[in-house]
PATI-770627 format. One line per 4 residues: number of its first residue (from 0); their letters; for each residue y negated, z negated, x negated of C-alpha. Coordinates in steps of 0.25 Angstrom, whole numbers. Each point is the difference from the previous one (the first is absolute). Layout:
<atoms>
NUM) A) Y:Z:X; ...
</atoms>
This chain:
<atoms>
0) MIRK) -215:-937:391; 3:15:5; 6:8:-11; 9:12:-3
4) IIHI) 15:-5:-2; 13:7:1; 9:0:12; 15:1:0
8) DEDK) 7:6:12; 14:-7:-1; 6:10:10; -3:11:-10
12) CNGC) 4:-8:-13; 14:4:-5; 0:-11:-10; 0:8:-13
16) GLCA) -10:-9:-7; -8:10:-7; -13:-6:6; 4:-14:-6
20) NACK) 2:7:-14; -13:7:1; -9:-11:4; -7:-5:-12
24) ESAI) -4:-13:6; 14:-4:5; -5:-1:14; 12:7:7
28) AMVN) 14:-6:0; 13:4:6; 3:-10:12; 13:2:8
32) GKAK) 1:15:-5; -14:3:4; -13:1:-8; -10:-11:3
36) LIRD) -14:-3:-4; 2:-15:-4; -15:-4:-1; -13:7:3
40) DYCD) -7:-6:-12; 10:7:-9; -4:14:5; -11:7:-7
44) GLGN) -1:11:10; 2:11:-10; 13:5:6; 9:3:-12
48) CLPV) 11:-2:10; -4:11:9; 4:13:-8; 14:-5:-3
52) CPTG) 4:-4:14; 10:11:4; -1:-3:15; -15:-1:2
56) AISF) 2:-15:4; -12:-4:-7; -15:2:4; -14:-6:-2
60) IERE) -6:-8:12; -13:-8:1; 2:-14:5; -3:-15:-2
64) AAAY) 6:-4:-14; -2:-9:-11; -7:5:-12; 8:6:-12
68) DEES) 2:-12:-10; 3:5:-14; 3:-14:-5; 10:-3:11
72) VKRH) 7:13:-3; 1:-3:-15; 6:-14:4; 10:7:10
76) QEAV) 4:10:-10; 3:-10:-11; 8:-9:10; 8:13:4
80) KQNS) 3:3:-15; 5:-14:-3; 9:-1:12; 6:14:0
84) PCHS) 4:10:-11; -3:11:9; -12:6:5; -8:-7:11
88) GGCP) 7:8:11; 7:13:4; 14:5:-1; 5:0:-15
92) GSRA) 8:13:4; -14:7:3; -7:-5:-13; -4:13:-7
96) KAIS) 4:1:-15; 2:11:-10; 14:1:-7; 0:5:-15
100) REAA) 10:10:-4; 1:10:-11; -3:14:4; 12:9:1
104) PAAA) -1:15:-4; 3:9:12; 12:6:-6; 7:-13:-3
108) SAPS) 14:-1:5; 4:-11:9; 5:-13:-7; 15:-4:2
112) QAKS) -5:-13:6; -11:3:10; -13:-8:-2; -12:-2:9
116) QLMQ) -12:9:-2; -9:-7:9; -14:-1:-5; -7:-9:10
120) WPIQ) 2:-10:11; -1:0:12; 5:14:4; -1:-1:16
124) MKLL) -11:9:5; -5:-11:9; 0:-10:-10; -7:7:-12
128) PVKA) -15:-2:-3; -9:11:1; -5:-2:-14; 8:-6:-12
132) PFYE) 0:2:-15; 14:7:1; -6:12:8; -10:4:-11
136) NANL) 4:14:-6; 13:-2:7; 10:11:5; 4:-5:15
140) LIAA) 13:1:6; -1:-1:15; 14:-1:6; 7:-2:13
144) DCTA) 8:-12:-2; 14:7:3; -2:9:-11; 4:-11:-11
148) YAYG) 13:-2:7; 3:15:3; -3:5:-14; 9:-7:-11
152) DFHN) -9:2:-12; -13:-4:7; -6:-9:-11; 2:9:-11
156) RFIR) -4:13:7; -11:-5:9; -5:-15:-3; 0:2:-15
160) NRIA) -15:0:-6; -5:0:15; -7:-11:9; 9:-1:12
164) LIGC) -4:-1:15; 11:0:10; 0:-1:15; 7:5:13
168) PKLD) -10:9:8; 10:-2:12; 1:-15:0; -13:-5:-6
172) EGNY) -11:-3:9; -13:9:-1; -3:11:-9; 0:0:-15
176) AEKL) -11:10:-1; -12:-10:0; 6:-9:-11; 4:12:-9
180) TEIL) -14:5:2; -6:-13:-5; 10:0:-12; -4:14:-4
184) KNNE) -15:-3:1; 0:-13:-7; 9:4:-12; 2:11:-10
188) IKSI) 13:7:4; 6:11:-9; 10:6:10; 8:-3:12
192) TVVR) 15:2:2; 5:-1:15; 15:-2:2; 5:1:14
196) MEVP) 13:1:7; 4:13:7; -1:-7:14; -12:4:9
200) CCGG) -6:-14:1; -3:1:-15; -10:10:2; -10:-12:3
204) IVNA) 0:-4:-14; -4:14:-4; -11:1:10; -6:-13:-4
208) VKSA) -1:4:-14; -6:14:4; -10:-8:8; -4:-9:-11
212) LMNC) -1:11:-10; -10:7:10; -8:-13:2; -1:-6:-14
216) GKLI) -9:11:-5; 8:2:-13; 9:12:-4; 13:-7:-4
220) PWQV) 13:9:-3; 12:-4:9; 14:5:3; 10:-3:10
224) VTIS) 15:-2:-3; 10:0:12; 13:-7:-1; 12:3:9
228) TDGE) 8:-11:7; 11:2:-9; -8:-2:-12; -4:13:-5
232) ILEE) -14:6:-4; -2:11:11; -14:4:-4; -12:-2:-10
236) A) -13:5:4
</atoms>
């Protein structure tokens, strides 16, 4: 029969595994580091995998394909569950989860032994889903990845009580603006703190946030903090 079904462009796939995690029918698996539709009759054509793909590797096409078979899907999922303690596909490092931590008061002094303040996983901009429970009513930290190495008290000063999204606007392919726009549209975000380095290329992360704020249709308070290459806060605006 001719029906709508997903198509995965292997050249665009970066192997993050987010689509495999998002597929409720376990129709997608990671094969040799790439996402693959393992059987046509496992795909219901609803496309839960499409919005989570960071590279646009997934699309709908119409072609000759076996009809969706719910019973086969159930048997497949049961077999996967019995044979593996992990989800049916995807990279474990990109599996989204919230991390429970006690909220710390803003004026709390730094502990003698530094502890992680990370509130969720993953943190890489390219791997994060556009919608997740940990985004709801969250304060976002959108940071250039060098900032965590340059500023010594990064966890307590910036990550604490925030959901962290990190990336490098110079080295990462593409622009973050589109994904950030979808995150802001699909979740109730309370505030955004952008932390960048003083180097010019870090302006890309600020521009992406500006674009997302203009396109999301919401008024969200935000600020930019600039870190010097010797680890000092130069500006907060």
